[in-house]
N, C-alpha and C positions, 0 to 999 in steps of 0.2 A: 530223485529215485533212490531206494535204498538206505535212506537215513535210518541209523540204528542197527543196520546190518554189519557183518564183518567186513564190508567194502574197504578197500585202501585208501588212506589219504594221500595225496600227491603234491608236490611241489613241481611245477612244469617252468621250465626256463625257454623263453624264445625271443630272440633280438633283444637281450639285455633286460627283459622284463620277467618278473616271478609271478605266478600264479598258484593260488593255493586252493584245494577243493577236493571233492570226492573223486574216485575213480568209476565214474558211471558213464563216461563218453561225453561229458560236457566240454572237455577240452580238445575233442576231435578236431576242431577248426585250427588247432596250434600244431597239428602232427604233419610233418616231422619235427619234433622240437628239438631245441639245443641240447636239452636234458631233461630227464624225468627221474624224480626221486621219489621212492616209496618211503612214506615218513613212518618210522617206527617209534619215535618219541612220542610221549603222551604227557600231557600236564599234570600236576598234582591235583589231586581231588576228584570228584566224580564228573564223569562225563554223561550227560543225560541222552538217553537213545534218541530223542527227537530235537535234540539242540546242538548238533555237530558244528553248526556255523559259529556258534558263540562259545561251545566249551572245549573245541579241538581246532577248527581252522583259524579263528580268530587268536588263539594263543601261538599258533605256528608263525602266523603272519607277524606277531608282535617279536617273536624271536628273530625272524629274518630281518625285521627292521632295526633291530637292535644290534646286528652284526653276526649273528649266527649264520653260518653257511648251510645251505642245503644238505650237503652230505653230513653235515655233524647231526641231522636230525633222522637219516634214515640212510638208504642205500639205491644206487642207481638201479633202474629197471628198463626193460625194453618191451614190456608187453602190456601197456595201458589198454583199457578198455576204449575202442575206437568205433564210432559209430558212421555208417555211410552217409556221408554229407555231400556226395558228389552227385550221385544218382538223380535225376530229375524228379522232384517231388513236392508236395505241398508242405511248407514249413510253419504256415502260421495262418489263422482265418482272424481277421479282426473284427471289431464289434460292429462292424458295418456289413460283414459278410463277404469283404474281398478276400480272394484266395492268393495268399502271397507264396511264391513258389522260391526256388534257389537258382532258377534260370536266369542268365543274364540276357540282355538284348542282343549280343553278339552270337550267343548260342542259339537263339530263336531265328536269326536271319535265315530266310528261305524255308522255314519249317512251320507248321501248325502244331498246336498242342493238343494232345489227346487225354482226356480225363474220363474215365470209368466209359470208353467207347464214344464220347462225345467229341468231335472234332471241333476246336475252337481257333479261328483264324483272323477273326476281324480286329486288327490292330487299329488303336485309337489313340489320340494324345490327350483328349479330355474324356469325361464322362458325358459330357454335351454332346460329343461326337457319336454316341450311340443312340439307337432308336429306342424308344420307351420299352422296357423289360428285356432288351436285347443284352446278350453277353459279349463280351470282347477281352481284349489284352491291352494293358496299360503298363507303362513303366512306372513302378511305385516309388515312394520316399526313399526305399533301401537300394534303390538301383536296380531292382530285381522285376521280373515279369510278374504282374498279378492278374489274375482272372477275375472281372468285374461285371457287374449289371449295372444298368441305369435304374436308380431308384428302386432296386430290389437287392435281395441278400443272395448273391451268387452261389455261395456255399449250400444254401438250402436248395437252391434250384438245381444245383449237379449233385447233391448228396456228397459233398466233398468233406473230408475229414484230414487233420493234420497226419502226415506220415504216407497218405497215399501216393502212390507212384504216378508220374506223368510221363507220357510218351512223346518224343519229338518225331512228327511225320514230316515228309517231304511237302511243303506248302504248293499252294497253286502256281 
């Protein structure tokens, strides 16, 4: 989001790694970072408003890979855009309609999930463990809790969308 706008370009350093990209919250999972640099350097030539990856971020990465330090390209900053990624929420809906959350199995321990007023507490190990058309909770491939339905599109059944908040209620 924000390509072509006056958003800042960042170099984020975390655990010895450098990340280059827009200041639109994409690096939220890295904060607090070891350092964040607002890049003021710009490559020679035109920067297309819809191709910052090619015209701005790639040249910054090349400069870093060839020995330029982050502070040679800009100045340190302490107010990058940071999104709330810790509140329980829907983070992805896959093509099968499974609702991927940012909740870990440990966080779910002793709780039920509530999405749009619907309490979901049926924890299963496999889709086969669910009754036909039933909704349940499963640990997905990313290691987080997913809300799923057996042979149905759980997101459609629940009217779920990315970014929707979830509530952890005391379970049974």
